[in-house]
C-alpha positions in Angstrom: -8.4 -245.8 39.7 -5.0 -244.4 40.5 -2.1 -245.8 42.6 -3.1 -243.7 45.6 -6.6 -245.3 45.6 -5.1 -248.7 45.2 -2.8 -248.0 48.1 -5.8 -246.9 50.2 -7.4 -250.3 49.7 -4.3 -251.9 51.3 -4.0 -249.5 54.3 -5.9 -250.0 57.5 -8.5 -247.3 58.5 -6.4 -246.3 61.5 -3.1 -246.1 59.7 -1.7 -242.5 59.7 -0.7 -242.9 56.0 -4.4 -243.2 55.1 -4.9 -239.4 55.7 -2.0 -238.6 53.3 -3.4 -241.0 50.7 -6.8 -239.3 50.9 -5.2 -235.9 50.4 -3.3 -237.2 47.3 -6.6 -238.6 45.9 -8.3 -235.3 46.5 -5.6 -233.3 44.8 -5.6 -235.7 41.8 -9.4 -235.3 41.4 -9.1 -231.5 41.6 -6.3 -231.6 39.1 -8.4 -233.8 36.8 -11.3 -231.4 37.1 -9.2 -228.3 36.4 -7.6 -230.0 33.3 -11.1 -230.9 32.1 -12.2 -227.3 32.5 -9.2 -225.9 30.7 -9.7 -228.3 27.8 -13.4 -227.4 27.6 -12.4 -223.7 27.6 -9.9 -224.2 24.8 -12.5 -226.0 22.6 -15.2 -223.3 23.3 -16.4 -221.4 20.3 -14.8 -217.9 20.4 -17.7 -216.1 18.7 -20.6 -217.5 20.6 -21.4 -217.6 24.3 -24.3 -219.6 25.5 -25.9 -219.4 22.1 -25.6 -215.7 21.7 -23.3 -214.2 19.1 -20.9 -211.4 20.0 -21.8 -208.0 18.6 -20.1 -207.2 15.3 -19.4 -210.7 14.1 -19.6 -210.9 10.3 -20.9 -214.1 8.7 -20.8 -215.5 5.3 -23.0 -218.3 4.0 -21.4 -221.7 3.2 -20.4 -222.8 0.7 -18.6 -219.7 -0.4 -16.3 -218.9 -3.2 -12.9 -217.3 -2.8 -14.3 -214.1 -4.4 -17.2 -213.9 -2.0 -14.8 -214.6 0.9 -12.4 -211.9 -0.2 -15.3 -209.4 -0.7 -16.5 -210.1 2.9 -13.0 -209.7 4.3 -12.6 -206.4 2.5 -16.0 -205.2 3.7 -15.2 -206.2 7.3 -11.8 -204.4 7.2 -13.3 -201.3 5.7 -15.9 -201.2 8.5 -13.2 -201.5 11.2 -11.2 -198.5 9.8 
């Protein structure tokens, strides 16, 4: 609970300040929701969307050695050129 919500508990229903406090609470909730969405977007896997992999993604089995990783990188770069 934020300060604006605490202040609303202390203000009468007919007080003109209450409308402003409600608006502040509403803006804070929208801000919280947008922040949550941005954080979720930042964490989202970049190669998969709703369980479907993007076309052209190259995978390598784990665990992998540095040689197999280097070979896969070379192969991928050659395919792109």
